[in-house]
N, CA, C and O atoms as a GROMACS GRO file, in nm:
protein
  256
    1MET      N    1  17.118   0.853  -2.793
    1MET     CA    2  17.212   0.778  -2.657
    1MET      C    3  17.140   0.616  -2.640
    1MET      O    4  17.021   0.592  -2.619
    2ASN      N    5  17.258   0.515  -2.658
    2ASN     CA    6  17.223   0.390  -2.663
    2ASN      C    7  17.246   0.336  -2.539
    2ASN      O    8  17.362   0.324  -2.498
    3HIS      N    9  17.115   0.288  -2.450
    3HIS     CA   10  17.160   0.270  -2.324
    3HIS      C   11  17.234   0.146  -2.286
    3HIS      O   12  17.312   0.129  -2.193
    4ALA      N   13  17.177   0.035  -2.411
    4ALA     CA   14  17.273  -0.094  -2.418
    4ALA      C   15  17.390  -0.096  -2.416
    4ALA      O   16  17.443  -0.187  -2.352
    5ALA      N   17  17.474   0.001  -2.482
    5ALA     CA   18  17.575   0.016  -2.494
    5ALA      C   19  17.622   0.068  -2.347
    5ALA      O   20  17.723   0.019  -2.298
    6ASP      N   21  17.547   0.170  -2.275
    6ASP     CA   22  17.595   0.232  -2.139
    6ASP      C   23  17.612   0.084  -2.053
    6ASP      O   24  17.720   0.038  -2.016
    7THR      N   25  17.505   0.033  -2.036
    7THR     CA   26  17.493  -0.043  -1.999
    7THR      C   27  17.614  -0.173  -1.988
    7THR      O   28  17.639  -0.224  -1.879
    8ALA      N   29  17.673  -0.212  -2.100
    8ALA     CA   30  17.756  -0.303  -2.142
    8ALA      C   31  17.883  -0.233  -2.102
    8ALA      O   32  17.965  -0.313  -2.056
    9MET      N   33  17.917  -0.126  -2.104
    9MET     CA   34  18.028  -0.061  -2.047
    9MET      C   35  18.045  -0.053  -1.904
    9MET      O   36  18.157  -0.055  -1.851
   10PHE      N   37  17.909  -0.043  -1.823
   10PHE     CA   38  17.923  -0.052  -1.695
   10PHE      C   39  17.996  -0.169  -1.660
   10PHE      O   40  18.104  -0.173  -1.602
   11TRP      N   41  17.936  -0.251  -1.695
   11TRP     CA   42  17.951  -0.421  -1.651
   11TRP      C   43  18.099  -0.433  -1.699
   11TRP      O   44  18.173  -0.478  -1.612
   12VAL      N   45  18.155  -0.406  -1.811
   12VAL     CA   46  18.318  -0.413  -1.833
   12VAL      C   47  18.389  -0.337  -1.756
   12VAL      O   48  18.509  -0.363  -1.759
   13GLY      N   49  18.360  -0.259  -1.694
   13GLY     CA   50  18.428  -0.152  -1.584
   13GLY      C   51  18.431  -0.215  -1.499
   13GLY      O   52  18.538  -0.260  -1.460
   14ALA      N   53  18.322  -0.240  -1.440
   14ALA     CA   54  18.287  -0.333  -1.280
   14ALA      C   55  18.360  -0.427  -1.305
   14ALA      O   56  18.454  -0.420  -1.227
   15LEU      N   57  18.375  -0.549  -1.398
   15LEU     CA   58  18.464  -0.632  -1.411
   15LEU      C   59  18.606  -0.585  -1.403
   15LEU      O   60  18.671  -0.626  -1.307
   16PHE      N   61  18.650  -0.525  -1.468
   16PHE     CA   62  18.829  -0.447  -1.478
   16PHE      C   63  18.830  -0.417  -1.345
   16PHE      O   64  18.919  -0.478  -1.285
   17VAL      N   65  18.771  -0.354  -1.284
   17VAL     CA   66  18.793  -0.342  -1.119
   17VAL      C   67  18.810  -0.464  -0.997
   17VAL      O   68  18.902  -0.493  -0.921
   18PHE      N   69  18.708  -0.503  -1.012
   18PHE     CA   70  18.659  -0.625  -0.903
   18PHE      C   71  18.772  -0.773  -0.939
   18PHE      O   72  18.830  -0.843  -0.856
   19THR      N   73  18.772  -0.782  -1.065
   19THR     CA   74  18.804  -0.910  -1.085
   19THR      C   75  18.956  -0.927  -1.020
   19THR      O   76  18.979  -1.032  -0.960
   20PRO      N   77  19.045  -0.841  -1.031
   20PRO     CA   78  19.193  -0.878  -0.945
   20PRO      C   79  19.157  -0.857  -0.856
   20PRO      O   80  19.205  -0.948  -0.790
   21ILE      N   81  19.072  -0.770  -0.759
   21ILE     CA   82  19.045  -0.769  -0.637
   21ILE      C   83  19.021  -0.883  -0.565
   21ILE      O   84  19.071  -0.901  -0.454
   22LEU      N   85  18.928  -0.988  -0.636
   22LEU     CA   86  18.882  -1.118  -0.606
   22LEU      C   87  18.956  -1.215  -0.604
   22LEU      O   88  18.957  -1.306  -0.522
   23PHE      N   89  19.046  -1.195  -0.730
   23PHE     CA   90  19.123  -1.320  -0.757
   23PHE      C   91  19.251  -1.323  -0.635
   23PHE      O   92  19.299  -1.423  -0.582
   24PHE      N   93  19.288  -1.178  -0.613
   24PHE     CA   94  19.403  -1.175  -0.487
   24PHE      C   95  19.336  -1.191  -0.369
   24PHE      O   96  19.411  -1.230  -0.280
   25GLY      N   97  19.195  -1.170  -0.326
   25GLY     CA   98  19.143  -1.196  -0.228
   25GLY      C   99  19.154  -1.356  -0.214
   25GLY      O  100  19.198  -1.399  -0.107
   26ILE      N  101  19.124  -1.432  -0.297
   26ILE     CA  102  19.153  -1.574  -0.266
   26ILE      C  103  19.250  -1.587  -0.284
   26ILE      O  104  19.279  -1.688  -0.220
   27VAL      N  105  19.345  -1.548  -0.339
   27VAL     CA  106  19.520  -1.626  -0.321
   27VAL      C  107  19.537  -1.585  -0.190
   27VAL      O  108  19.589  -1.677  -0.127
   28ILE      N  109  19.519  -1.501  -0.129
   28ILE     CA  110  19.556  -1.451   0.005
   28ILE      C  111  19.453  -1.525   0.114
   28ILE      O  112  19.500  -1.549   0.226
   29GLY      N  113  19.357  -1.552   0.094
   29GLY     CA  114  19.284  -1.621   0.166
   29GLY      C  115  19.341  -1.777   0.219
   29GLY      O  116  19.360  -1.831   0.328
   30VAL      N  117  19.357  -1.824   0.047
   30VAL     CA  118  19.402  -1.955   0.075
   30VAL      C  119  19.563  -1.947   0.146
   30VAL      O  120  19.606  -2.036   0.220
   31TRP      N  121  19.620  -1.856   0.118
   31TRP     CA  122  19.781  -1.893   0.180
   31TRP      C  123  19.766  -1.855   0.339
   31TRP      O  124  19.851  -1.890   0.422
   32TRP      N  125  19.665  -1.790   0.366
   32TRP     CA  126  19.641  -1.742   0.541
   32TRP      C  127  19.586  -1.880   0.595
   32TRP      O  128  19.644  -1.943   0.684
   33PHE      N  129  19.475  -1.920   0.538
   33PHE     CA  130  19.463  -2.046   0.568
   33PHE      C  131  19.536  -2.171   0.582
   33PHE      O  132  19.520  -2.250   0.675
   34GLN      N  133  19.634  -2.187   0.464
   34GLN     CA  134  19.738  -2.280   0.475
   34GLN      C  135  19.828  -2.244   0.618
   34GLN      O  136  19.851  -2.330   0.703
   35GLN      N  137  19.870  -2.112   0.629
   35GLN     CA  138  19.938  -2.073   0.717
   35GLN      C  139  19.871  -2.105   0.851
   35GLN      O  140  19.937  -2.150   0.945
   36LYS      N  141  19.738  -2.082   0.860
   36LYS     CA  142  19.712  -2.088   0.981
   36LYS      C  143  19.691  -2.272   1.060
   36LYS      O  144  19.706  -2.307   1.177
   37LYS      N  145  19.651  -2.352   0.939
   37LYS     CA  146  19.680  -2.500   0.956
   37LYS      C  147  19.806  -2.561   0.984
   37LYS      O  148  19.822  -2.665   1.049
   38ARG      N  149  19.906  -2.480   0.924
   38ARG     CA  150  20.042  -2.535   0.932
   38ARG      C  151  20.066  -2.485   1.073
   38ARG      O  152  20.132  -2.569   1.135
   39ALA      N  153  20.031  -2.358   1.159
   39ALA     CA  154  20.042  -2.326   1.303
   39ALA      C  155  19.971  -2.415   1.352
   39ALA      O  156  20.035  -2.444   1.452
   40ALA      N  157  19.859  -2.496   1.351
   40ALA     CA  158  19.778  -2.547   1.399
   40ALA      C  159  19.848  -2.696   1.401
   40ALA      O  160  19.824  -2.773   1.494
   41GLN      N  161  19.914  -2.724   1.321
   41GLN     CA  162  19.988  -2.853   1.332
   41GLN      C  163  20.122  -2.861   1.386
   41GLN      O  164  20.183  -2.967   1.396
   42GLY      N  165  20.171  -2.738   1.425
   42GLY     CA  166  20.283  -2.710   1.517
   42GLY      C  167  20.396  -2.708   1.418
   42GLY      O  168  20.501  -2.750   1.465
   43ARG      N  169  20.400  -2.667   1.288
   43ARG     CA  170  20.466  -2.658   1.214
   43ARG      C  171  20.443  -2.545   1.160
   43ARG      O  172  20.345  -2.519   1.090
   44GLU      N  173  20.590  -2.423   1.207
   44GLU     CA  174  20.580  -2.274   1.210
   44GLU      C  175  20.622  -2.263   1.068
   44GLU      O  176  20.554  -2.202   0.985
   45PHE      N  177  20.776  -2.345   1.028
   45PHE     CA  178  20.812  -2.305   0.913
   45PHE      C  179  20.778  -2.381   0.786
   45PHE      O  180  20.719  -2.489   0.787
   46PRO      N  181  20.817  -2.321   0.682
   46PRO     CA  182  20.749  -2.398   0.539
   46PRO      C  183  20.856  -2.520   0.523
   46PRO      O  184  20.818  -2.627   0.476
   47GLY      N  185  20.985  -2.499   0.562
   47GLY     CA  186  21.105  -2.578   0.534
   47GLY      C  187  21.056  -2.717   0.592
   47GLY      O  188  21.066  -2.816   0.519
   48GLU      N  189  21.000  -2.729   0.730
   48GLU     CA  190  20.965  -2.864   0.770
   48GLU      C  191  20.839  -2.922   0.707
   48GLU      O  192  20.835  -3.043   0.728
   49ALA      N  193  20.759  -2.889   0.655
   49ALA     CA  194  20.687  -2.932   0.569
   49ALA      C  195  20.722  -3.068   0.455
   49ALA      O  196  20.642  -3.147   0.406
   50GLY      N  197  20.900  -3.059   0.430
   50GLY     CA  198  20.921  -3.216   0.365
   50GLY      C  199  20.951  -3.334   0.431
   50GLY      O  200  20.969  -3.450   0.394
   51GLU      N  201  20.952  -3.274   0.539
   51GLU     CA  202  20.968  -3.372   0.661
   51GLU      C  203  20.835  -3.512   0.659
   51GLU      O  204  20.850  -3.634   0.659
   52TYR      N  205  20.726  -3.437   0.657
   52TYR     CA  206  20.605  -3.484   0.651
   52TYR      C  207  20.541  -3.541   0.546
   52TYR      O  208  20.451  -3.625   0.554
   53SER      N  209  20.600  -3.483   0.420
   53SER     CA  210  20.568  -3.506   0.274
   53SER      C  211  20.524  -3.667   0.266
   53SER      O  212  20.588  -3.761   0.314
   54PRO      N  213  20.396  -3.676   0.192
   54PRO     CA  214  20.374  -3.818   0.179
   54PRO      C  215  20.479  -3.883   0.074
   54PRO      O  216  20.513  -4.000   0.086
   55GLN      N  217  20.535  -3.787  -0.047
   55GLN     CA  218  20.614  -3.797  -0.158
   55GLN      C  219  20.729  -3.837  -0.060
   55GLN      O  220  20.769  -3.944  -0.105
   56ARG      N  221  20.799  -3.808   0.046
   56ARG     CA  222  20.929  -3.821   0.081
   56ARG      C  223  20.921  -3.982   0.136
   56ARG      O  224  21.027  -4.036   0.166
   57SER      N  225  20.827  -4.038   0.145
   57SER     CA  226  20.842  -4.194   0.168
   57SER      C  227  20.854  -4.272   0.019
   57SER      O  228  20.911  -4.381   0.026
   58GLN      N  229  20.812  -4.231  -0.107
   58GLN     CA  230  20.809  -4.277  -0.215
   58GLN      C  231  20.956  -4.255  -0.277
   58GLN      O  232  20.993  -4.323  -0.372
   59ARG      N  233  21.037  -4.159  -0.219
   59ARG     CA  234  21.168  -4.134  -0.295
   59ARG      C  235  21.272  -4.228  -0.239
   59ARG      O  236  21.281  -4.262  -0.121
   60PRO      N  237  21.357  -4.271  -0.348
   60PRO     CA  238  21.479  -4.388  -0.315
   60PRO      C  239  21.536  -4.297  -0.194
   60PRO      O  240  21.522  -4.176  -0.173
   61ARG      N  241  21.596  -4.385  -0.129
   61ARG     CA  242  21.668  -4.341  -0.002
   61ARG      C  243  21.821  -4.393  -0.049
   61ARG      O  244  21.844  -4.507  -0.089
   62ARG      N  245  21.929  -4.275  -0.035
   62ARG     CA  246  22.024  -4.314  -0.085
   62ARG      C  247  22.127  -4.389   0.026
   62ARG      O  248  22.124  -4.342   0.140
   63GLU      N  249  22.200  -4.481   0.004
   63GLU     CA  250  22.257  -4.524   0.100
   63GLU      C  251  22.410  -4.473   0.104
   63GLU      O  252  22.484  -4.507   0.012
   64THR      N  253  22.457  -4.395   0.206
   64THR     CA  254  22.609  -4.353   0.194
   64THR      C  255  22.713  -4.409   0.286
   64THR      O  256  22.831  -4.374   0.274
   0.00000   0.00000   0.00000
């Protein structure tokens, strides 16, 4: 029995299981932090973010 292969397969399996959990945990954590930050600034809805966007001041204004 080759113990080096057993150890390698163990780590491959562990990474196979825990990498997606870690990745999606980070994604959900960033999303949650942004929601919390937006609520603290008084902006409940993501649609309101365009009103405060720094790019908005750089857009040419249309004269109607």
